[in-house]
SEBA-183955 format. One line per field, with one value per atom (N, C-alpha, C): x, y, z; residue number from 1; atom name; residue in three letters. Coordinates in nm, 4 decimals. Example, Ala and Ser with C-alpha at 12.3 -4.5 7.8 and 13.67 -1.06 7.14 Angstrom:
2
c1 = [1.3190,1.2300,1.3200,1.2850,1.3670,1.2900]
c2 = [-0.5690,-0.4500,-0.3300,-0.2250,-0.1060,0.0030]
c3 = [0.7800,0.7800,0.7800,0.7080,0.7140,0.7870]
pos = [1,1,1,2,2,2]
site = [N,CA,C,N,CA,C]
code = [ALA,ALA,ALA,SER,SER,SER]
***
This chain:
115
c1 = [0.0972,-0.0232,0.0790,0.0404,0.1613,0.0456,0.1147,0.1243,0.1531,0.0355,0.1317,0.0264,0.1749,0.1201,0.0784,-0.0073,-0.0705,-0.0780,-0.1409,-0.1255,-0.2571,-0.3524,-0.4976,-0.5041,-0.4079,-0.3816,-0.2845,-0.3977,-0.3187,-0.3999,-0.3117,-0.4204,-0.3034,-0.3992,-0.3408,-0.4189,-0.3263,-0.3638,-0.3595,-0.4489,-0.5055,-0.4835,-0.5764,-0.5382,-0.5450,-0.4666,-0.4599,-0.4192,-0.5060,-0.4497,-0.4786,-0.5217,-0.5865,-0.7431,-0.7964,-0.9479,-0.9916,-0.9526,-1.0170,-0.9038,-0.9066,-0.8337,-0.9115,-0.8435,-0.9255,-0.8443,-0.8767,-0.7898,-0.8686,-0.8205,-0.8328,-0.7946,-0.8755,-0.8450,-0.8766,-0.7793,-0.7997,-0.7993,-0.9135,-0.8806,-0.9083,-0.8334,-0.8505,-0.9208,-0.9989,-1.0797,-1.0517,-1.1130,-1.0682,-0.9903,-0.9637,-0.8942,-0.9412,-0.9165,-0.9756,-0.8857,-0.9477,-0.8504,-0.9036,-0.8160,-0.8522,-0.9421,-1.0037,-1.1566,-1.0803,-1.1530,-1.0836,-1.2239,-1.1552,-1.2896,-1.1361,-1.1530,-1.1464,-1.1754,-1.0724,-1.1682,-1.1848,-1.1235,-1.2057,-1.2532,-1.1862,-1.1798,-1.3254,-1.3922,-1.5415,-1.4964,-1.5401,-1.5145,-1.6519,-1.6494,-1.7453,-1.6679,-1.7344,-1.6961,-1.7839,-1.7358,-1.8042,-1.7213,-1.7980,-1.7622,-1.7518,-1.6254,-1.6429,-1.6579,-1.6094,-1.6011,-1.5874,-1.6383,-1.6268,-1.7556,-1.6921,-1.8197,-1.7476,-1.7862,-1.6816,-1.8233,-1.7945,-1.8428,-1.8008,-1.8587,-1.8629,-1.9163,-1.8568,-1.9371,-1.9027,-1.9975,-2.0016,-2.0901,-2.0572,-2.1675,-2.0921,-2.1688,-2.1157,-2.0205,-2.0138,-1.9008,-1.8922,-1.7784,-1.7343,-1.8292,-1.9126,-1.9985,-2.1229,-2.1189,-2.2876,-2.2648,-2.1660,-2.1572,-2.2698,-2.2916,-2.3965,-2.2953,-2.3552,-2.2851,-2.3520,-2.2919,-2.3552,-2.3052,-2.3185,-2.2210,-2.2733,-2.1986,-2.2031,-2.1472,-2.1752,-2.1594,-2.0766,-2.1083,-2.1066,-2.1743,-2.1249,-2.2138,-2.2559,-2.3105,-2.3008,-2.2391,-2.2814,-2.1998,-2.2203,-2.1569,-2.1942,-2.0986,-2.1675,-2.0546,-2.0784,-1.8879,-1.8861,-1.8292,-1.8971,-1.8685,-1.7510,-1.7065,-1.5655,-1.6358,-1.5888,-1.6484,-1.6975,-1.7501,-1.8094,-1.7175,-1.6893,-1.6226,-1.6753,-1.5618,-1.5823,-1.4640,-1.5358,-1.4069,-1.4411,-1.3829,-1.3756,-1.2964,-1.4078,-1.3822,-1.3763,-1.2896,-1.3167,-1.4391,-1.5190,-1.5961,-1.5044,-1.5232,-1.4381,-1.3464,-1.2507,-1.1430,-1.2456,-1.1939,-1.2827,-1.1533,-1.2652,-1.1814,-1.2747,-1.2635,-1.3247,-1.2921,-1.3707,-1.3148,-1.3456,-1.2333,-1.2735,-1.2417,-1.3633,-1.3080,-1.3657,-1.2424,-1.2589,-1.2412,-1.2046,-1.1691,-0.9911,-0.8841,-0.7970,-0.6491,-0.7412,-0.6484,-0.5968,-0.4606,-0.4382,-0.3724,-0.3330,-0.3159,-0.3848,-0.5183,-0.6218,-0.6640,-0.6169,-0.6731,-0.6425,-0.7433,-0.7511,-0.7585,-0.6914,-0.6956,-0.7435,-0.8687,-0.9005,-0.8749,-0.8702,-0.8437,-0.7939,-0.6755,-0.6187,-0.5432,-0.6064,-0.5513,-0.3999,-0.3474,-0.2226,-0.1049,-0.1465,-0.0660,-0.0408,-0.0834,-0.0894,-0.1273,-0.0888,-0.0939,-0.1770,-0.2164,-0.2647,-0.1728,-0.1820,-0.0833,-0.1391]
c2 = [-0.1193,-0.0236,0.0984,0.2177,0.3520,0.4626,0.5165,0.6255,0.7566,0.8424,1.0146,1.1069,1.1903,1.2695,1.4358,1.4530,1.5710,1.6955,1.8024,1.9083,1.9207,1.8216,1.8123,1.6989,1.6124,1.4940,1.3859,1.3005,1.1651,1.0798,1.0260,0.9122,0.7717,0.6661,0.5422,0.5055,0.4542,0.3820,0.2495,0.1698,0.0749,-0.0201,-0.0029,-0.0798,0.0075,0.0335,0.0333,-0.0553,-0.0657,-0.1533,-0.0475,-0.1001,-0.0581,-0.0207,-0.0654,-0.0907,0.0172,-0.0224,0.0904,0.1124,0.2340,0.2923,0.2780,0.2283,0.2661,0.3117,0.4458,0.4834,0.5153,0.4970,0.5456,0.6782,0.7905,0.9313,0.9516,1.0351,1.1036,1.2352,1.2967,1.4869,1.5223,1.6361,1.6965,1.8068,1.7892,1.9178,2.0720,2.1088,2.2320,2.2686,2.1723,2.1483,2.1367,2.1346,2.1015,2.0801,1.9986,1.9662,2.0977,2.0628,2.1797,2.1777,2.2956,2.3356,2.2887,2.1440,2.0977,2.0307,1.9843,1.8457,1.7926,1.6660,1.5608,1.5550,1.5656,1.5369,1.4037,1.3032,1.1404,1.0585,1.0768,1.0152,1.0348,0.9016,0.9261,0.8716,0.9112,0.8414,0.8401,0.7555,0.7431,0.7488,0.8488,0.8426,0.7983,0.7347,0.6505,0.6612,0.7664,0.8135,0.7043,0.6879,0.5466,0.6466,0.7310,0.8531,0.9729,1.0672,1.2061,1.2710,1.3936,1.4754,1.5411,1.5086,1.5461,1.6561,1.7692,1.8782,1.8702,1.8010,1.8289,1.9405,2.0322,2.1286,2.0361,2.0275,2.0079,2.1035,2.1099,2.1619,2.1878,2.2710,2.2485,2.3593,2.4496,2.5787,2.5984,2.7108,2.7557,2.8314,2.9172,2.9931,2.9497,2.8137,2.7432,2.6262,2.6201,2.4827,2.5225,2.3683,2.3179,2.2385,2.2326,2.2155,2.1021,1.9846,1.9076,1.8637,1.8478,1.7009,1.5812,1.5001,1.3642,1.3360,1.1940,1.1392,1.0064,0.9401,0.7880,0.6748,0.6493,0.5568,0.6186,0.7581,0.8098,0.7754,0.7940,0.8235,0.8953,0.9584,1.0138,1.0110,1.0078,0.9747,1.1111,1.1571,1.2771,1.2685,1.2966,1.2757,1.3362,1.2752,1.4116,1.5398,1.6388,1.7661,1.8835,1.7511,1.8336,1.9230,2.0451,2.0749,2.0504,2.0020,1.9396,2.0213,1.9989,1.9928,1.9601,1.8388,1.7867,1.9079,1.8911,1.9597,1.9089,1.9018,1.8141,1.9095,1.8713,1.9221,1.8898,1.7726,1.7108,1.6206,1.5861,1.4667,1.3380,1.3222,1.2307,1.1676,1.0109,0.9337,0.8624,0.8179,0.7964,0.7572,0.6316,0.5613,0.6072,0.6396,0.7027,0.5895,0.5089,0.4078,0.5120,0.4856,0.5774,0.5016,0.5681,0.5123,0.5303,0.4294,0.4352,0.5697,0.7318,0.8428,0.8982,0.8543,0.9021,1.0588,1.1008,1.2491,1.3277,1.2488,1.3801,1.4697,1.5948,1.6805,1.7992,1.8994,2.0123,2.1192,2.1532,2.2360,2.4021,2.4688,2.5683,2.6537,2.6261,2.6713,2.6016,2.6392,2.5677,2.6768,2.5982,2.6671,2.6531,2.5912,2.5212,2.5891,2.6434,2.6857,2.6328,2.4923,2.3805,2.3996,2.4146,2.4005,2.2728,2.3142,2.1936,2.0762,1.9698,1.8580,1.7679]
c3 = [-0.0007,-0.0082,-0.0091,-0.0856,-0.0911,-0.0176,0.0723,0.1560,0.1092,0.0583,0.0395,0.1024,0.1629,0.2600,0.1609,0.1981,0.1758,0.2682,0.2192,0.3298,0.4253,0.3682,0.4156,0.5093,0.4803,0.5294,0.5034,0.4095,0.3791,0.2555,0.1445,0.0719,0.1016,0.0976,0.0707,0.0223,-0.1400,-0.2197,-0.2384,-0.2300,-0.1602,-0.2737,-0.3611,-0.5128,-0.6203,-0.7300,-0.8852,-0.9798,-1.0999,-1.1875,-1.3035,-1.4158,-1.5618,-1.5418,-1.4720,-1.4415,-1.3209,-1.2218,-1.1078,-1.0017,-0.9201,-0.8090,-0.6801,-0.5915,-0.4509,-0.3461,-0.2877,-0.2028,-0.0659,0.0233,0.1420,0.2123,0.2675,0.2627,0.4164,0.4685,0.5850,0.5647,0.6084,0.5715,0.7389,0.7775,0.8850,0.9163,1.0382,1.0370,0.9697,0.9371,0.8773,0.7729,0.7166,0.5761,0.4949,0.3102,0.2756,0.1239,0.0301,-0.0896,-0.1850,-0.3013,-0.3792,-0.4713,-0.4662,-0.5717,-0.7045,-0.7656,-0.8656,-0.9620,-1.0767,-1.1402,-1.2040,-1.3118,-1.3506,-1.5303,-1.5990,-1.7316,-1.7651,-1.7231,-1.7244,-1.6278,-1.5200,-1.3746,-1.3125,-1.3245,-1.2155,-1.1195,-0.9479,-0.8495,-0.7616,-0.6693,-0.5771,-0.4340,-0.3589,-0.2028,-0.1181,-0.0132,0.0933,0.1979,0.2580,0.3941,0.5145,0.5799,0.7128,0.8271,0.8834,0.9849,0.9671,1.0491,1.0391,1.0194,0.9566,0.8637,0.7810,0.6754,0.4982,0.4569,0.4579,0.3510,0.2229,0.1451,-0.0259,-0.0746,-0.1623,-0.2672,-0.3770,-0.4658,-0.6142,-0.7096,-0.8498,-0.9045,-1.0801,-1.1339,-1.2634,-1.3013,-1.2255,-1.2084,-1.1202,-1.0742,-0.9551,-0.8996,-0.9921,-0.9000,-0.8717,-0.8999,-0.8823,-0.7956,-0.6819,-0.6253,-0.5002,-0.5235,-0.3596,-0.2553,-0.1093,-0.0287,0.0583,0.1140,0.1876,0.2682,0.4001,0.4718,0.5054,0.4494,0.4156,0.5760,0.6440,0.7788,0.7078,0.8438,0.7973,0.7235,0.6169,0.5503,0.4472,0.3885,0.2950,0.1949,0.1034,-0.0736,-0.1574,-0.2366,-0.3650,-0.4507,-0.5821,-0.7079,-0.7968,-0.8389,-0.9048,-1.0483,-1.1517,-1.2759,-1.3243,-1.4157,-1.5058,-1.5612,-1.5070,-1.5295,-1.4513,-1.3409,-1.1775,-1.1269,-1.0900,-0.9991,-0.8410,-0.7777,-0.6227,-0.5630,-0.3996,-0.3108,-0.1996,-0.1224,0.0222,0.1269,0.2264,0.3730,0.4643,0.5467,0.6740,0.7778,0.8146,0.9468,1.0793,1.0477,1.1628,1.1151,1.1894,1.1267,1.0822,0.9180,0.8349,0.7856,0.7304,0.7084,0.5781,0.4277,0.3624,0.2554,0.1798,0.0569,-0.0580,-0.1664,-0.3088,-0.3663,-0.4585,-0.5361,-0.6889,-0.7614,-0.9017,-1.0396,-1.1213,-1.2694,-1.2088,-1.2962,-1.2324,-1.3101,-1.3688,-1.3854,-1.2571,-1.1859,-1.0940,-1.0740,-1.2090,-1.2061,-1.3063,-1.3139,-1.4053,-1.2956,-1.2592,-1.1729,-1.2245,-1.2415,-1.2717,-1.1471,-1.0795,-1.0237,-1.0358,-0.9827,-1.0057,-0.8565,-0.7599,-0.6428,-0.5328,-0.4218,-0.3749,-0.2806,-0.1488,-0.0005,-0.0071,-0.0677,-0.0324,-0.0990,-0.1832,-0.3198,-0.4132,-0.4056,-0.5141,-0.6633,-0.7836,-0.8982,-0.9748,-1.0795,-1.1511,-1.1665,-1.1483,-1.1644,-1.3206]
pos = [1,1,1,2,2,2,3,3,3,4,4,4,5,5,5,6,6,6,7,7,7,8,8,8,9,9,9,10,10,10,11,11,11,12,12,12,13,13,13,14,14,14,15,15,15,16,16,16,17,17,17,18,18,18,19,19,19,20,20,20,21,21,21,22,22,22,23,23,23,24,24,24,25,25,25,26,26,26,27,27,27,28,28,28,29,29,29,30,30,30,31,31,31,32,32,32,33,33,33,34,34,34,35,35,35,36,36,36,37,37,37,38,38,38,39,39,39,40,40,40,41,41,41,42,42,42,43,43,43,44,44,44,45,45,45,46,46,46,47,47,47,48,48,48,49,49,49,50,50,50,51,51,51,52,52,52,53,53,53,54,54,54,55,55,55,56,56,56,57,57,57,58,58,58,59,59,59,60,60,60,61,61,61,62,62,62,63,63,63,64,64,64,65,65,65,66,66,66,67,67,67,68,68,68,69,69,69,70,70,70,71,71,71,72,72,72,73,73,73,74,74,74,75,75,75,76,76,76,77,77,77,78,78,78,79,79,79,80,80,80,81,81,81,82,82,82,83,83,83,84,84,84,85,85,85,86,86,86,87,87,87,88,88,88,89,89,89,90,90,90,91,91,91,92,92,92,93,93,93,94,94,94,95,95,95,96,96,96,97,97,97,98,98,98,99,99,99,100,100,100,101,101,101,102,102,102,103,103,103,104,104,104,105,105,105,106,106,106,107,107,107,108,108,108,109,109,109,110,110,110,111,111,111,112,112,112,113,113,113,114,114,114,115,115,115]
site = [N,CA,C,N,CA,C,N,CA,C,N,CA,C,N,CA,C,N,CA,C,N,CA,C,N,CA,C,N,CA,C,N,CA,C,N,CA,C,N,CA,C,N,CA,C,N,CA,C,N,CA,C,N,CA,C,N,CA,C,N,CA,C,N,CA,C,N,CA,C,N,CA,C,N,CA,C,N,CA,C,N,CA,C,N,CA,C,N,CA,C,N,CA,C,N,CA,C,N,CA,C,N,CA,C,N,CA,C,N,CA,C,N,CA,C,N,CA,C,N,CA,C,N,CA,C,N,CA,C,N,CA,C,N,CA,C,N,CA,C,N,CA,C,N,CA,C,N,CA,C,N,CA,C,N,CA,C,N,CA,C,N,CA,C,N,CA,C,N,CA,C,N,CA,C,N,CA,C,N,CA,C,N,CA,C,N,CA,C,N,CA,C,N,CA,C,N,CA,C,N,CA,C,N,CA,C,N,CA,C,N,CA,C,N,CA,C,N,CA,C,N,CA,C,N,CA,C,N,CA,C,N,CA,C,N,CA,C,N,CA,C,N,CA,C,N,CA,C,N,CA,C,N,CA,C,N,CA,C,N,CA,C,N,CA,C,N,CA,C,N,CA,C,N,CA,C,N,CA,C,N,CA,C,N,CA,C,N,CA,C,N,CA,C,N,CA,C,N,CA,C,N,CA,C,N,CA,C,N,CA,C,N,CA,C,N,CA,C,N,CA,C,N,CA,C,N,CA,C,N,CA,C,N,CA,C,N,CA,C,N,CA,C,N,CA,C,N,CA,C,N,CA,C,N,CA,C,N,CA,C,N,CA,C,N,CA,C,N,CA,C,N,CA,C,N,CA,C,N,CA,C,N,CA,C,N,CA,C,N,CA,C,N,CA,C,N,CA,C,N,CA,C]
code = [MET,MET,MET,GLN,GLN,GLN,ILE,ILE,ILE,ILE,ILE,ILE,GLU,GLU,GLU,LYS,LYS,LYS,PRO,PRO,PRO,TRP,TRP,TRP,GLY,GLY,GLY,GLN,GLN,GLN,GLU,GLU,GLU,GLU,GLU,GLU,ILE,ILE,ILE,ILE,ILE,ILE,GLU,GLU,GLU,ILE,ILE,ILE,ASN,ASN,ASN,ASP,ASP,ASP,ARG,ARG,ARG,TYR,TYR,TYR,MET,MET,MET,VAL,VAL,VAL,LYS,LYS,LYS,ARG,ARG,ARG,LEU,LEU,LEU,THR,THR,THR,MET,MET,MET,TRP,TRP,TRP,LYS,LYS,LYS,GLY,GLY,GLY,HIS,HIS,HIS,SER,SER,SER,CYS,CYS,CYS,SER,SER,SER,LEU,LEU,LEU,GLN,GLN,GLN,TYR,TYR,TYR,HIS,HIS,HIS,ASN,ASN,ASN,GLN,GLN,GLN,LYS,LYS,LYS,LYS,LYS,LYS,GLU,GLU,GLU,THR,THR,THR,ILE,ILE,ILE,PHE,PHE,PHE,VAL,VAL,VAL,LEU,LEU,LEU,SER,SER,SER,GLY,GLY,GLY,ARG,ARG,ARG,LEU,LEU,LEU,ARG,ARG,ARG,ILE,ILE,ILE,SER,SER,SER,LEU,LEU,LEU,GLY,GLY,GLY,PRO,PRO,PRO,ASN,ASN,ASN,LYS,LYS,LYS,ASP,ASP,ASP,GLU,GLU,GLU,LEU,LEU,LEU,SER,SER,SER,SER,SER,SER,ARG,ARG,ARG,VAL,VAL,VAL,TYR,TYR,TYR,THR,THR,THR,LYS,LYS,LYS,GLY,GLY,GLY,GLU,GLU,GLU,THR,THR,THR,ILE,ILE,ILE,THR,THR,THR,ILE,ILE,ILE,SER,SER,SER,PRO,PRO,PRO,GLY,GLY,GLY,GLU,GLU,GLU,ILE,ILE,ILE,HIS,HIS,HIS,ARG,ARG,ARG,MET,MET,MET,GLU,GLU,GLU,GLY,GLY,GLY,VAL,VAL,VAL,GLU,GLU,GLU,ASP,ASP,ASP,SER,SER,SER,VAL,VAL,VAL,TYR,TYR,TYR,LEU,LEU,LEU,GLU,GLU,GLU,ALA,ALA,ALA,SER,SER,SER,THR,THR,THR,PRO,PRO,PRO,GLU,GLU,GLU,LEU,LEU,LEU,ASP,ASP,ASP,ASP,ASP,ASP,VAL,VAL,VAL,VAL,VAL,VAL,ARG,ARG,ARG,LEU,LEU,LEU,ALA,ALA,ALA,ASP,ASP,ASP,SER,SER,SER,TYR,TYR,TYR,GLY,GLY,GLY,ARG,ARG,ARG,SER,SER,SER,ALA,ALA,ALA,GLU,GLU,GLU]
***
């Protein structure tokens, strides 16, 4: 298992192959990932613990926000703008297509640009 430290927590890559990817992510309270979208990647989020705010919309000016808790899921399609934020320390699974580097960052609290 590969562990990747992030400024907002960490990602653990459980499985990646040519068909799918599974990650376990930890998002610390008060931290968030980039406001971003993916060109090809489709992902499903499953909250294991904590409270995770997910903002989602067709563009950065039309985002709706909802807090997800243990056992709740959401699927994010390619092109949908989104951001996850820890309302509490949160742990969640991400099952997705395998495009690991498919991220377009629109805004980032940590000064990172698109990868």
